[in-house]
N, C-alpha and C positions, 0 to 999 in steps of 0.2 A: 429288273436289275440282274436277271439270271446270268447273262454273259458277262456283265460287269463283275459280279461276285466270283464267277469261275476264274476268269483270266486275272482279276485283281489278286485273288488269293494265290494263284500260281506265280504271278509276278512278285507278290509280297514274299513268298518263301524263297524264290530265287534271289531276290534282292538282299534279303537278310542272310542267306547263305553266302552271298558275295561279301556282305559286310563282316561276316565271321572271318573270312580270309583277309579282308581289308584290315580288320582290327588286329589280326595276327601280324600283318605286315607293319602297320602304322605304329602300334604300341610296343611290339617286341622285336621283330626281325630287322626292320630298318634301323632302330636305335642300336641294336646289338651288332649288326654286320656292316653298317656304314658309319663313317665318321660323321660328326654333327654337321660339318660343312657340306659333305656330299648329300646327306639327307636333306639339308636345306636346298641344295641344287635341284634335286628331284622335285621337291615341293614347288619350287619357283618355276621350273620348266613346264610342269603340268598346269600350274595356275596361269602362267603367261599364255600358254597354248589355248586354254579355255577362253581367254580374252580375245584371241585372234580368230579362232575358227568361225565365229558367226559372220565375220567379214567375207569369208570364203563361201559359206552356204547361202548367204544373202537372204535368209528367211525361206529358202525353197522347201525345207522340211515342213514348215508350218503351212505354207501355201499348198503343198501337195495334199495335206490332210484336210484343209478347209474346202478346197475346190473339187477334189476328186469325186465326191458323192453328188456334187451339183451338176456334173456332166452325165448325161444319160446315154450318150453314144460312145461306143468302144473306141472309135477313131479319136475323139477328143480326149478321152482318158489316156490313150496311148501317146498322144502328143504331149500331154502334161507330164507323164512319166519320162518321156524321152528328154524333154527340156531340163528336167530336174538333174539329169546325168551331166549336163553341160555346165551347170552353174558353178560348182566348186572349181572346175577346170579353168573356166574363164576368169573368175574373180581371184582364184589362187594365182594364176599366171600374172594378172594385173598387179596383185600385191607383191609377187616376186620381183617384177620389174621395178616397182616403186622402191622395194628394198635395195635393189641393185644400184639404182641411181641416188639413193639416200644413204649409201654405205657410210660415208663420212659422219653424217649426223647420228646414225645408229651406233657407230664406233665410239663417238663422243659420249653418247648416253650411257654406254656400259663401261666407260673409262673409269668411273669411280667404283665399279663393282669388283668383286673378287676375281682372281685370275681364272678360276674354273668356270665362273659364269660367263666371262668373255669368251672362253674357249668353246663352250657348248651352246652359246646363245642362238646359233643358226638352227639348232634342232627344234626351236620353238615353232618355226614355220612348218617343218616336216611333220611334227606331231599334229599341228593344227589342221593340215589338209587331210590327214587320215581321219581325224575326228569329224570333219565336215562331211566327208563321204559316208562315214559310218552313220551319221544322223540322217542323211538322205535315204539310205537303204533301210534304216530302222523305220522311218516314216512310211516307206514303201510297204513294209510288212503291216504297219498299223492300219492302213486304209483297207486292207483285206482282212482286218480283225485277227491278225496272226502276230500278236505282240510278245508271246511268251518266250520264243527262242531268242528274239532280238534282245529282250530284257535279260535273259540268261547270259548272253554274250556281253552285254553292257555292264552288268553288275558282277558276274562271277568269273568269267573266263580270264580276263587280264589279271585279276587279283590272284587267282590260283597260279597262273604262270609266273607272276612276279614273285610269289612265295617260293616257287621252285628255283627261280633265278637267284634269289637271295641265298638259298641253301647252297647252290653251286658256287656262289661267291664266297661263302663261308669256308668251303673246302679248298679255296684258292685255285679253282679250275679256270676262273676267269678273273680279269683285273677289274678295278673300279670303272675305268673308262669303257671297257667292253660291256660291263653291266648296263651302263647308260645307253649304249648303242643297241643292245639287245632289247632294252625297254622300249625304245623308239620303234624297233622292228616289230615288236609285239602289237603295237597299235595298228600297224599296217596289216598284219596277219588277221587281226580281229575284223578289220574292215572287209577284207577279201572273203572271209567266211560268211559274213552277213550278206554280202553282195550275192554270193552263190545261192544262199537261202532265198533271198528276195526274187532272184531270177527263176528259181524253182517254183515259187508260188505263182508268179506270172511274169512272162517275158513279153514285153509289148512289141508291136510292129513299129520299129524305130522310124520316127517322123519328126524332124527338128523344126516344126512350125508351131506357132502359137495357136492354141484352140480359140474358140469364141471367148469374148470377154477379155481380150488381150490387155487393154488398159487397166482393168481392175486387177488382173494378175500381177502386173508390174507394180502398180501402186501399192497393192497389199503386201507384196514381197518386200518392197522398200520400207514400208512402215513397220511391218512385223520384224524385219531385220533390225531396225533401230530398237523396237520394244524388246525383242528377244535378247539383243545385246545387253540391254539394261540388266536383265536378270543375271546374266553371266558376269557382268562387271560387278554387280553388288556382291556376288558370291566369292569372286576371286580378287577383287580389287585390293582388299586389305592385305592379302599375303604378298602381292607384288609391290605394294607401297612400303611394307615393312622392310623389304630388301634394300630400299633406297635410304632408310634412316638408321637401321639397326644391323648388327652382325647377321650373316647368312644363317647361322645356327638358330637364331630367333624365329626364322620363318618355319623351321621344323617344329619348334616348341609350340608355336601358335597353331600350326597345322594339326597337331595332335588334338588340341582342344576343339578345333573346328570339326575334326573327324568324329570325335565322341558325340558332339552335339548333332552332327548330321544324321546320326542313327535315328533320331526322332523324326526326321523328315522322310524316312524310307516309305512309310505307308502311303503318303501322298504321291511319291514318285511311282510307286507300284500301281496305284489306282489310276494315276494320270494317263498311263499308257493306253487305257481303254476308255476312260471317261472323256478324253480329249476328242477322239473321232465321234463319239456318241453326242457330245455337246454340239459339235459342228453339224451333225445330221439333224438334231432337234431344231437348231437355229435355221438351217437351210429349209426345213419343212414347216417352220413357224409353229412348232409343237411346244408352246410355252408351258403347258401343264406338266408334261413329262420332264421338261427341263427343270422346273421348280422342284419336282419330286426328287430328281437326281441331285440337285443342289443341296437339299436338306438332308437326304439320306446319306450321301457321301460325306457330308460335314460331320454328322454325329458319329458315324462309323470311324472316320479318320481321327476325330478328337478322342474317342474312347480307346482306340488302339495306341495312338501316339501318346496319350496321357499315361498309360501304363509304362511305356518305355521311358517317358520323362521322369516319372517317379523313381523307377529303378536306377536311372543314371544319377539323379540328384542325391538319393540316399546312399549310393555306393561310390560316389566320385572320389571321396577322400581315400577310401581303401584301394580304389583302382589306381590312383596316383602312387600309392605305396609300392605297387608292383612295377612301376616304370622307372627307368634310370633317372637318377637325381637331376641330371642336366636337362631333362626334357619336361620336368614338372612345372606346371603353371598354376596360378590361382584358380579356384573353383568358380570364381566370378565369371571368367570367360565362358566356361561350359554352361553355366546356368543362364547367363544372358542370351547366348546364341541358342540355347535349348528352348527358352521361352519364345524366341522368334520363330523357331521351327514349329513349335506347338501352335502358334498363331496361324502360320501358313496352313497347317493341317485343318484347323477350324474353318478356314475359308474355302476348303475343298476345291471345286472346279471353277472358282472365281476367275482365275486367269483365262481359262478356256472360254468362258462366256465372253469376256472382253475381246480376246484375240480373234474369235470367230464371228463377232457381231459387227454392226456398222459403226460401232464406237471405238474401233481399234486405234483411230487417230488420237483419242484421248490417252491411251496407253503410251503412245509415242511421246506426247508432250510431257506427261507426268514422269515418264521414265528418264527423259533427258534432265529434267529438273532435279530428280532424286539423285542421279549420278553426279551431277555438279555438287549437290549438297554433300554426298558421300565423300567426294574428293576433298572438298574443303574441310570436312570434319576430320578426315584422316590426316591431312596436312597439319591441322592444328593439334590433334590429340595424340598422335603417335610420338612426336618429339617430346611431349610432356609426360604422357603416361606409358610409353612403350607399347608392348603388345596388348596391354589392357586398353589403351586408347583406340587401337584398331577394333577391339570388341565393342567399345562404347559407340564408335562411329557407325559400325555395321548395324548394331541394334537400332539406333535412332533412325537410320536411313530406311531400313526394312519396315520398321513400325509405321513410319509416315507413309511409305509406299503402299503397304497392305491396307491400312486404314482408309486412305483416300479411295482405293479401288472398291473396298467393301461398301462405302457410302455411295459411290457412283452406281454400282450395280443395283443397290436398293432403290435409288432414286429413279434410274432409267428403266429398270425391268420390274420394279415393285416386288423384288424377291430378296429374301434374307436367308442365310444358311442356318440361323438359330431356330431351335425348337424347344419344347418344354424340358427336354433332357439336357440341354446345353449347360444350363446353370448348375444342375445337379452333378454332372460329370466334372465340371470345373471345380466345384466345391470338394468333390472326392479327391481330385488330383492334389489340390492345395493341402487338404488335411493330412493325407498320407505322406506327402513330401515333407511337411514340417514335423509330423509325428515321428517319422523314422530317421530324419536327417541327423539328429543329435544322439541317436541311440546306437551304440556300437557293442558288439559282442567281444569279450576278451579273448579272441582267438586269432589265428593267422588270417591275413587279409582275404585269401581265397575262400576259406570257410565262412568268414564273416559275410562276404558278399553272397555266398550261396544261401545262407540261412535267412538273411534279410530279403533276398529275392523271392524265396519260397513263401515266406510269411506274408510279405506285402502283396505278391501276386495272388495268393489265395484269397486274401481279404478283398482286393480290388475286383477280381473276377466274380466272387460271390455277390458283391453288391451290384455290379453291372448286370449280371444275369438275373438276380433276384428281382430287380426293379425294371428289367427289360428296357434299358436305356437305348439300345440299338436293336431294332428288329432283325437286321441282317446278321449281326453277330450272334444273337440268340438262336436264330434258325440254323446258322452254320454250326454252332456248338451242339445243338440238338441233333442235327444230321450226323455229325461226327460220332456222337455217343451211340446213336441208333445203329450205325454201321458196325461199331465195335460189338454191340450187344448181339447183333444178328450174324456176326462173323462165325463161320464154321471152319474148323481145322480139318 
């Protein structure tokens, strides 16, 4: 796990560094410098774009990762890389033509939306195609085990620039509409930078022919496109459906709760950048022993890291909401429900990677379609009744069913489980500290309250984790860190 540990830690730090800027934007700058309606517009445009870009990439990013190491000859690898460049262009053009001939239908769909949504709806396609190409070039970097820079661009770059744009907006140097267009341009700039980095790593001899195994490539791309779309739909479906039933500002309010909970999922996102190609390689070489070790080790490591984050969010959520503008405050139930769902995903580690890169990826397709249908029905029923809380209930139920079925399937087909002797102990530690600190507040300002509870809880959590060595990788990492400090010479 040497390369996993090194790049995962790098990705983890860059991801959380990005989330710091993201938190600054989502919790403070957006609510302060944008009207609630325009904040809802930004959230809606980005969520809708995330629903569309998988139709443009058509699973090419996952196909590239899965099949690249299976080709032994440079010519075949070059052909695969070359074809991946065409996919977003072809499918993006097809989607654009479909939109052109379906203009009346699309216009009718947005007729009930606010005026600013109707005015800027066309930007959804523009953002989507830039994201599709970004994911292709990011996957390009992954197959050469160079995920750190791509992760930095994905998690940090655009959030940092958005913070700068919001400050420029605050000083009235640009208008609200100009800010929206600058935001869209930023996504294209990010894509061009990663493209340059990918070409610097390796520029293939362009050959737009299918390598061997053509039918499997097409079949896999189609099925993974469906399965991958499911994940994106489950993540962003609730925000786009809220726009249909509730005021646009509620999208922003719900989006803040989603963002806070999403912090818990960062460790998995960081480790996924490197465990995904490793999982594909283990499956391609039929190395089940190392795959099982990776499954268990990544699970307990992710649960331990994300468990601490979950505890800190749960015990501080009420004080954190005290720092946010009143109009954006939502119940803690949204954050806790979605936080539990993120914690569950971390526990399952590279479960998705195992299924996506195995011969059972068809199962993910069938399951995903069923879950999306269930999620749509649940949102249609619950949002009109419970408002934004209904969206949280629907998302939690859909994700819980989706992840549980995949967990059972991997255990049945591969005879592997992510659980270890430490899983129950870490879970008990998370629950006890969450409940123990949730109802305890210091009689100070919210910032000081959060700082004190964070220090105290983190100290207890880390002491127990390291004392009982719940995760070998974390224990070794901390030990190495302190040894380096001890041996450091000025």
